[in-house]
KOLMI-403762 format. One record per residue (C-alpha): residue number from 1; chain; x, y, z. Coordinates in nm, 3 decimals, m for minus. Each point is the difference from the previous one (the first is absolute). Layout:
N
(NUM, A, (X, Y, Z))
...
This chain:
115
(1, A, (m1.952, 0.505, 0.245))
(2, A, (0.368, m0.015, 0.091))
(3, A, (0.095, 0.298, 0.214))
(4, A, (0.325, 0.187, m0.063))
(5, A, (0.295, m0.132, 0.196))
(6, A, (0.058, 0.148, 0.344))
(7, A, (0.292, m0.062, 0.230))
(8, A, (m0.190, m0.215, 0.247))
(9, A, (m0.164, m0.247, m0.238))
(10, A, (0.101, m0.353, m0.098))
(11, A, (0.097, 0.083, m0.360))
(12, A, (0.233, 0.271, 0.121))
(13, A, (0.153, m0.228, 0.264))
(14, A, (0.056, m0.280, m0.254))
(15, A, (0.177, 0.221, m0.256))
(16, A, (0.197, 0.189, 0.265))
(17, A, (0.126, m0.323, 0.156))
(18, A, (0.100, m0.137, m0.340))
(19, A, (0.181, 0.318, m0.113))
(20, A, (0.171, 0.048, 0.336))
(21, A, (0.129, m0.357, m0.026))
(22, A, (0.146, 0.075, m0.342))
(23, A, (0.152, 0.327, 0.116))
(24, A, (0.142, m0.150, 0.321))
(25, A, (0.167, m0.268, m0.212))
(26, A, (0.106, 0.252, m0.264))
(27, A, (0.351, m0.141, m0.049))
(28, A, (m0.138, m0.343, m0.086))
(29, A, (m0.273, 0.141, m0.224))
(30, A, (0.243, 0.232, m0.179))
(31, A, (0.225, m0.297, m0.080))
(32, A, (m0.293, m0.216, m0.108))
(33, A, (m0.155, 0.274, m0.212))
(34, A, (0.314, 0.156, m0.153))
(35, A, (0.097, m0.027, m0.364))
(36, A, (m0.198, m0.133, m0.294))
(37, A, (0.074, m0.366, 0.055))
(38, A, (m0.267, m0.227, 0.139))
(39, A, (m0.289, 0.245, m0.061))
(40, A, (m0.260, m0.273, 0.038))
(41, A, (0.161, m0.121, 0.323))
(42, A, (m0.019, 0.351, 0.148))
(43, A, (m0.369, 0.022, m0.073))
(44, A, (m0.056, m0.355, 0.127))
(45, A, (0.159, 0.083, 0.338))
(46, A, (m0.244, 0.287, 0.055))
(47, A, (m0.297, m0.185, m0.152))
(48, A, (0.050, m0.304, 0.224))
(49, A, (0.007, 0.214, 0.312))
(50, A, (m0.320, 0.184, m0.091))
(51, A, (m0.190, m0.308, m0.120))
(52, A, (0.094, m0.208, 0.303))
(53, A, (m0.140, 0.275, 0.219))
(54, A, (m0.322, 0.012, m0.202))
(55, A, (m0.156, m0.338, 0.071))
(56, A, (m0.347, 0.135, m0.083))
(57, A, (0.081, m0.009, m0.371))
(58, A, (0.074, m0.372, 0.021))
(59, A, (m0.320, m0.079, 0.191))
(60, A, (m0.256, 0.197, m0.200))
(61, A, (m0.172, m0.101, m0.319))
(62, A, (0.078, 0.311, m0.203))
(63, A, (m0.137, 0.113, m0.334))
(64, A, (0.235, 0.051, m0.294))
(65, A, (m0.024, 0.377, 0.046))
(66, A, (0.091, m0.030, 0.369))
(67, A, (0.298, m0.224, m0.078))
(68, A, (0.132, 0.239, m0.267))
(69, A, (m0.058, 0.299, 0.227))
(70, A, (0.190, m0.172, 0.279))
(71, A, (0.295, m0.068, m0.231))
(72, A, (m0.011, 0.356, m0.136))
(73, A, (0.019, 0.141, 0.352))
(74, A, (0.264, m0.252, 0.107))
(75, A, (0.233, 0.066, m0.293))
(76, A, (m0.051, 0.376, 0.019))
(77, A, (0.078, 0.001, 0.371))
(78, A, (0.313, m0.208, m0.060))
(79, A, (0.115, 0.241, m0.270))
(80, A, (m0.044, 0.296, 0.235))
(81, A, (0.190, m0.179, 0.277))
(82, A, (0.287, m0.091, m0.235))
(83, A, (0.021, 0.364, m0.109))
(84, A, (0.001, 0.108, 0.365))
(85, A, (0.285, m0.241, 0.080))
(86, A, (0.200, 0.104, m0.308))
(87, A, (m0.046, 0.368, 0.090))
(88, A, (0.158, m0.067, 0.340))
(89, A, (m0.326, 0.028, 0.197))
(90, A, (m0.024, 0.366, m0.100))
(91, A, (m0.338, 0.044, 0.169))
(92, A, (m0.102, m0.118, 0.344))
(93, A, (m0.204, m0.312, 0.066))
(94, A, (m0.321, 0.187, 0.087))
(95, A, (0.006, 0.192, m0.328))
(96, A, (0.068, m0.320, m0.194))
(97, A, (m0.296, m0.172, 0.168))
(98, A, (m0.226, 0.289, m0.095))
(99, A, (0.125, 0.006, m0.360))
(100, A, (m0.068, m0.373, m0.047))
(101, A, (m0.343, 0.030, 0.159))
(102, A, (m0.090, 0.313, m0.199))
(103, A, (0.074, m0.195, m0.318))
(104, A, (m0.173, m0.324, 0.105))
(105, A, (m0.301, 0.151, 0.180))
(106, A, (m0.195, 0.121, m0.309))
(107, A, (0.057, m0.334, m0.176))
(108, A, (m0.137, m0.190, 0.299))
(109, A, (m0.301, 0.232, 0.028))
(110, A, (m0.081, m0.045, m0.369))
(111, A, (0.029, m0.377, 0.029))
(112, A, (m0.236, m0.005, 0.297))
(113, A, (m0.246, 0.220, m0.186))
(114, A, (0.008, m0.238, m0.294))
(115, A, (0.166, 0.235, m0.250))
C-alpha cells in the first residue's frame, strides 16, 4: 500500500524541492527548454536530475515490469514538467506536485499489488 501524498511526507518533499529548483531557476530552464531544437537534450537534462536523485533504482534487482514501470513514470513526469515550464509555470509548485503524484500513485499501487 502506497498512501496518497501529503505535504509532510518524503515523496512530497522530494518533488517539491525539485520543482521549486526548476521554478527558482526559471530563466535558465526557459532558455534550455525553449524551441523545438534539441528535444532529446531537454528531456535528458530533466531525466539526469531525477535519476541521479533516485539511487534506489540503480541498487535494486528489478523485474522487467518494474523497470518498464519506472521508465513510464519517469518519462511521464518529465513530459508534465516540460509542459509546466513551457506554460510559464501556470500552476503553483504544490499543485504540480499533487498532479504528478495523482498520476503516478495508482500505477505504483498496481505494481506493488502485482497487477
